[in-house]
VEXSEGU-761893 format. One record per residue: residue number from 1; residue in three letters; chain; z, x, y of N, C-alpha, C in turn. Coordinates in steps of 0.05 Angstrom, whole numbers, always signed. Layout:
BEGIN
NODE bator kekol badren    nc3    nc1    nc2   cac3   cac1   cac2    cc3    cc1    cc2
NODE   NUM   Ala      A      Z      X      Y      Z      X      Y      Z      X      Y
...
***
This chain:
BEGIN
NODE bator kekol badren    nc3    nc1    nc2   cac3   cac1   cac2    cc3    cc1    cc2
NODE     1   Unk      A   +419   -191   -146   +415   -208   -129   +403   -203   -107
NODE     2   Unk      A   +378   -205    -89   +367   -197    -68   +380   -194    -42
NODE     3   Unk      A   +381   -179    -30   +397   -177     -5   +386   -178    +14
NODE     4   Unk      A   +389   -209    +28   +379   -212    +47   +364   -194    +74
NODE     5   Unk      A   +392   -173    +84   +385   -159   +100   +371   -135    +92
NODE     6   Unk      A   +369   -120    +76   +358   -101    +67   +332   -107    +65
NODE     7   Unk      A   +327   -125    +50   +300   -140    +54   +283   -140    +74
NODE     8   Unk      A   +298   -152   +100   +284   -155   +132   +281   -133   +140
NODE     9   Unk      A   +305   -111   +135   +293    -95   +148   +267    -67   +134
NODE    10   Unk      A   +267    -79   +108   +250    -71    +99   +218    -76   +107
NODE    11   Unk      A   +215   -106   +102   +192   -119   +111   +187   -111   +148
NODE    12   Unk      A   +210   -111   +165   +205   -108   +191   +193    -73   +196
NODE    13   Unk      A   +202    -54   +178   +195    -28   +179   +162    -17   +164
NODE    14   Unk      A   +161    -34   +143   +134    -31   +132   +113    -50   +152
NODE    15   Unk      A   +123    -72   +165   +103    -89   +176    +90    -66   +202
NODE    16   Unk      A   +110    -56   +217   +106    -39   +239    +91     -7   +230
NODE    17   Unk      A    +95     +1   +201    +83    +18   +195    +43     +9   +183
NODE    18   Unk      A    +50    -11   +172    +22    -17   +170     +5    -27   +190
NODE    19   Unk      A    +22    -42   +208     +2    -46   +234     -1    -13   +261
NODE    20   Unk      A    +14     +1   +246     +4    +25   +265    -12    +48   +251
NODE    21   Unk      A    -15    +28   +224    -38    +52   +209    -63    +35   +208
NODE    22   Unk      A    -60     +0   +216    -89     -5   +218   -103     -3   +252
NODE    23   Unk      A    -83     +3   +268    -96    +10   +292   -103    +34   +296
NODE    24   Unk      A    -86    +54   +289    -97    +87   +281   -120    +87   +273
NODE    25   Unk      A   -121    +71   +248   -151    +82   +224   -173    +63   +241
NODE    26   Unk      A   -168    +39   +253   -192    +28   +271   -200    +42   +291
NODE    27   Unk      A   -175    +64   +300   -189    +71   +329   -202   +101   +320
NODE    28   Unk      A   -189   +112   +299   -198   +135   +287   -230   +132   +273
NODE    29   Unk      A   -239   +114   +262   -260   +105   +251   -282    +95   +267
NODE    30   Unk      A   -270    +74   +286   -294    +54   +298   -303    +76   +322
NODE    31   Unk      A   -287    +87   +335   -294   +107   +355   -296   +138   +353
NODE    32   Unk      A   -282   +148   +338   -294   +182   +334   -298   +186   +310
NODE    33   Unk      A   -301   +171   +284   -324   +172   +262   -338   +147   +254
NODE    34   Unk      A   -358   +135   +274   -369   +112   +273   -384   +114   +238
NODE    35   Unk      A   -401   +124   +238   -411   +133   +219   -398   +122   +186
NODE    36   Unk      A   -377   +126   +189   -356   +123   +170   -338    +97   +167
NODE    37   Unk      A   -344    +94   +184   -327    +59   +191   -327    +34   +172
NODE    38   Unk      A   -323    +23   +164   -324     +0   +146   -308    -15   +140
NODE    39   Unk      A   -312    -43   +151   -294    -63   +151   -276    -75   +136
NODE    40   Unk      A   -286    -68   +117   -276    -73    +83   -246    -48    +84
NODE    41   Unk      A   -241    -33    +99   -224     -8   +105   -191    -26   +108
NODE    42   Unk      A   -197    -46   +120   -175    -64   +134   -162    -75   +111
NODE    43   Unk      A   -174    -84    +80   -165    -98    +59   -141    -77    +48
NODE    44   Unk      A   -150    -50    +44   -132    -29    +35   -105    -27    +48
NODE    45   Unk      A    -99    -22    +64    -59    -26    +77    -57    -59    +73
NODE    46   Unk      A    -72    -80    +76    -72   -107    +67    -47   -104    +41
NODE    47   Unk      A    -78   -103    +24    -65   -108     -1    -38    -81    -12
NODE    48   Unk      A    -33    -60     +9     -9    -39     -2    +11    -50     +6
NODE    49   Unk      A     +9    -70    +33    +32    -78    +44    +43   -106    +18
NODE    50   Unk      A    +20   -112    +13    +36   -144     -9    +31   -134    -30
NODE    51   Unk      A    +27   -108    -41    +37   -102    -64    +63    -83    -65
NODE    52   Unk      A    +74    -68    -39    +95    -57    -33   +121    -73    -32
NODE    53   Unk      A   +115   -100    -14   +134   -115    -14   +145   -133    -38
NODE    54   Unk      A   +125   -139    -56   +122   -143    -86   +142   -129   -101
NODE    55   Unk      A   +140   -100   -103   +146    -82   -128   +177    -78   -112
NODE    56   Unk      A   +183    -79    -80   +210    -74    -73   +228    -92    -77
NODE    57   Unk      A   +215   -126    -85   +237   -150    -77   +238   -147   -109
NODE    58   Unk      A   +217   -137   -132   +234   -130   -153   +254   -114   -163
NODE    59   Unk      A   +250    -86   -141   +277    -60   -146   +302    -73   -140
NODE    60   Unk      A   +298    -86   -115   +317    -98   -105   +334   -115   -121
NODE    61   Unk      A   +314   -129   -137   +330   -154   -142   +349   -134   -179
NODE    62   Unk      A   +340   -116   -191   +340    -99   -207   +368    -77   -205
NODE    63   Unk      A   +378    -80   -170   +394    -53   -172   +418    -63   -171
NODE    64   Unk      A   +430    -90   -177   +449    -93   -180   +460    -95   -214
NODE    65   Unk      A   +446    -91   -226   +446    -95   -260   +455    -65   -275
NODE    66   Unk      A   +451    -64   -298   +457    -38   -310   +443    -21   -297
NODE    67   Unk      A   +451    +10   -298   +439    +38   -285   +411    +43   -308
NODE    68   Unk      A   +412    +31   -338   +392    +33   -352   +367    +19   -344
NODE    69   Unk      A   +378     -7   -333   +353    -27   -323   +340    -16   -307
NODE    70   Unk      A   +355     -8   -280   +345     -8   -260   +328    +24   -258
NODE    71   Unk      A   +339    +38   -275   +320    +66   -286   +291    +52   -290
NODE    72   Unk      A   +288    +39   -312   +273    +28   -326   +241    +13   -312
NODE    73   Unk      A   +267     -3   -292   +248    -26   -286   +235     -3   -255
NODE    74   Unk      A   +249    +21   -245   +237    +41   -226   +209    +49   -234
NODE    75   Unk      A   +216    +63   -269   +198    +74   -276   +167    +62   -287
NODE    76   Unk      A   +175    +36   -293   +159    +17   -294   +134     +7   -265
NODE    77   Unk      A   +156     +6   -245   +138     +7   -222   +128    +23   -208
NODE    78   Unk      A   +123    +51   -210   +122    +78   -202    +91    +73   -225
NODE    79   Unk      A    +92    +76   -245    +64    +69   -261    +53    +42   -250
NODE    80   Unk      A    +58    +30   -248    +40     +6   -242    +36     +2   -203
NODE    81   Unk      A    +42    +22   -196    +36    +22   -163    +14    +48   -173
NODE    82   Unk      A    +20    +63   -188     -1    +92   -191    -32    +72   -202
NODE    83   Unk      A    -17    +57   -219    -50    +46   -230    -68    +28   -207
NODE    84   Unk      A    -43    +10   -194    -63     -7   -172    -78    +10   -156
NODE    85   Unk      A    -66    +42   -139    -76    +48   -114   -107    +69   -141
NODE    86   Unk      A   -102    +66   -161   -122    +73   -179   -142    +64   -176
NODE    87   Unk      A   -138    +30   -189   -154    +15   -196   -167     +8   -168
NODE    88   Unk      A   -157     +4   -142   -168     -4   -116   -186    +20   -107
NODE    89   Unk      A   -183    +51   -113   -194    +71   -106   -225    +70   -125
NODE    90   Unk      A   -225    +66   -144   -248    +68   -169   -264    +38   -158
NODE    91   Unk      A   -250    +17   -163   -265     -6   -151   -285     -1   -120
NODE    92   Unk      A   -265     +8   -104   -280     +8    -80   -305    +33    -77
NODE    93   Unk      A   -296    +54   -102   -317    +72    -92   -344    +68   -114
NODE    94   Unk      A   -342    +40   -136   -361    +38   -149   -376    +14   -131
NODE    95   Unk      A   -362     +4   -109   -385    -19    -97   -395     -6    -73
NODE    96   Unk      A   -377    +12    -57   -388    +17    -41   -391    +51    -39
NODE    97   Unk      A   -404    +63    -53   -413    +88    -57   -424   +108    -28
NODE    98   Unk      A   -437    +92    -11   -441   +101    +11   -424   +113    +30
NODE    99   Unk      A   -396    +99    +27   -374    +89    +45   -348   +108    +35
NODE   100   Unk      A   -350   +131    +15   -339   +140     -6   -316   +165    +10
NODE   101   Unk      A   -330   +171    +34   -313   +197    +42   -295   +181    +66
NODE   102   Unk      A   -303   +165    +73   -283   +147    +96   -255   +138    +83
NODE   103   Unk      A   -267   +131    +51   -247   +115    +36   -225   +139    +23
NODE   104   Unk      A   -239   +162    +24   -223   +175    +12   -196   +184    +38
NODE   105   Unk      A   -215   +192    +56   -197   +199    +86   -178   +179    +92
NODE   106   Unk      A   -188   +152    +88   -163   +136    +97   -141   +128    +73
NODE   107   Unk      A   -152   +132    +48   -129   +135    +33   -109   +153    +34
NODE   108   Unk      A   -119   +184    +43    -98   +199    +40    -85   +193    +72
NODE   109   Unk      A    -87   +179    +88    -66   +174   +108    -52   +163   +102
***
């Protein structure tokens, strides 16, 4: 069962961090590195936010079950996260080849 308090705290923290990342990234790339700025870079933290909320809800739901179930769920989610971020990087680099450096910099943040 998903604990409402834990989920709300996670959403609040993740929302604040995502907002901070969006504002900080916008300022850095818009004013200090304008040649590498792309409006599509806003999609990356938003997609990561949504994916993190979904995976956290799944992990929180499996936390009350057997230890083996929780461990298996955590490993599957870790693999899914790696594949999600890798596919996001490959798709972006294939579509926007000229913005590859800014993408790598923003992904490293």
